[in-house]
Residue, then its C-alpha position, 0 to 999 in steps of 0.5 A: m499499500p503506498g505512502a502507509n507505515r508498517l507494523g509487522v504484518y500490519n500496514v497503518v492507514k492512518t490516524l483515527g484518533e489521539g488521547s492523552f497517552g498515545k494514538v488510535k491508528l486504523a491498520i490493515h492485514q497484509v494476508s486477511g485484508q482485515k481492518v484493525a485498530l492500533k491503539i498505541i499507548s507510550r510507556r513514558k506518558l504512561v509514567t507521568r500519568d501514573m496509568a500503568g494500572r489501567i492499561e494492564r486492567e483493559i489489556q487483563y479484561l479484554q484478553l478474558l472478555r469474548h462477546p459478540h457486543i465487547i470489543k475484541l482484543f486480538t493480540v498486545i505488541t510491546t517494544p522499549s517505548e510503547i504498548i500497542m494493542v491490536l484490536e477489533y475496529a469498530g469505526g462509529e459510536l453511539f455517541d455521534y449516531i445519537v448527534q446526527n440522529g436524534k432520538m430513536a424510535e423505541d424497536k430502534a432503540r431497544k435493538f442498541f440496548q439489548q446488545i448493551v445489557c446482554a454485553v454488559e451481563y456478560c462483564h458481570r458473570h465474568k465479575i467484572v464491571h464497566r463503571d463507565l458506560k456512556p454513548e462515548n465508550l459504544l463503538l459501531d460496527d458498519a452494520l451497526n452493531v453495539k461494540i462495548a469498548d474502554f475497559g480502563l476504569s473497570n473493577i473486579m467484583t470480588d465478594g465482600n469488597f466494595l469498590k470505592t473509587s469515584c470515577g466515571s463520566p458524571n452525567y452518567a454515574a449513580p448517585e452512591v458513586i457520585s456521593g462518594k458511598l461504599y458501592a458494590g458494582p453491578e448496579v452503578d453499571v445498570w443505573s448507567c445503562g438506564v441514562i444510555l437508554y433514556v438519552l435513546l429514546v429522548g436524544r438528550l441527558p436526564f441529568d443534565d446541569e453546567y454547574i457540578p454541584a446542581l448536576f449532582k443534586k439532581i442526580a442524587q434527588g433522582n430529579y428528570m422529566i418523562p417526555a409523554y411520547l414515550s411507551t407505558g413499557a420504557v418508562r416503567l423500566i427507566k423508572k426501575m433503573l434510575q432507582v436512587n436507593p441501589i438496593n430497589r434499584i432493577t437488577v440486569p437479571e431481572i432487565r432481561q425478563d422486562p416484556w419492553f426488553m424481551k421484544d424481538l430479542p434475536d435468538y443470539l442473545q436469549p439467555a443461555t440454557i443449561p443443559p440437564p445433565p445425562r441420564v444415567p440407567a438405572q443398573r449402570r447407576s446402582k453399580k455405581l452406587q456400590r463404587d461408590g458405597 
């Protein structure tokens, strides 16, 4: 490819974006022609910003997680000066899609929401809380499928270990996060998903104020407007997700059972059914019991 730089087996095409500690570039695998995103992280900038733990965590989690709606990490290339994450390429962002298209019809919003919730459920099953769910971290592929990205703020849930660090974006953060209370994890992602569902259906944030203390007060009080055009099913689900008290908040398994959520749920996102154990014939069973005895 003329004019393209090369990195191992990848031809680097262009820079997609720049962050505080690196760049993201579009590249093409020389043999397969597959597009990938190269997240190139400067070790020097990592050290100066004390961000090494965040990158290590993101790599660790993405190596663990394999779901159609979570961005895939193919491999990690390390050099003396850089860490390069070779990621699945998804060229769009849900944030940009919402800005360009505004509020969505419920069927369209539901499709995005189903993909997000099922991916979040998968994370939680692997004891990982994302903690920074927002449209900017929800990428879109060419077929408008959601790909959750940016696990840098995520935390592994361990029994009895409450997460105490306040992080994430204020507009999408749960009341217990912004108030600095102890919180256990999964329910903060549920709140963020509730804010995202509202944004999909309404085209604006439920809690917004340029003055941060006023924003925090609105979130802490659960103070938001419900437009009259939303269906009763959508309103019911949003209200259950945006419960200020996390104890009263709906859980991800409960969202899965919600009628509004379940409508037109694709087969591949249906809850996995665990097959029953194979039946042992009576004769073999009695012999096995005799052996065990």
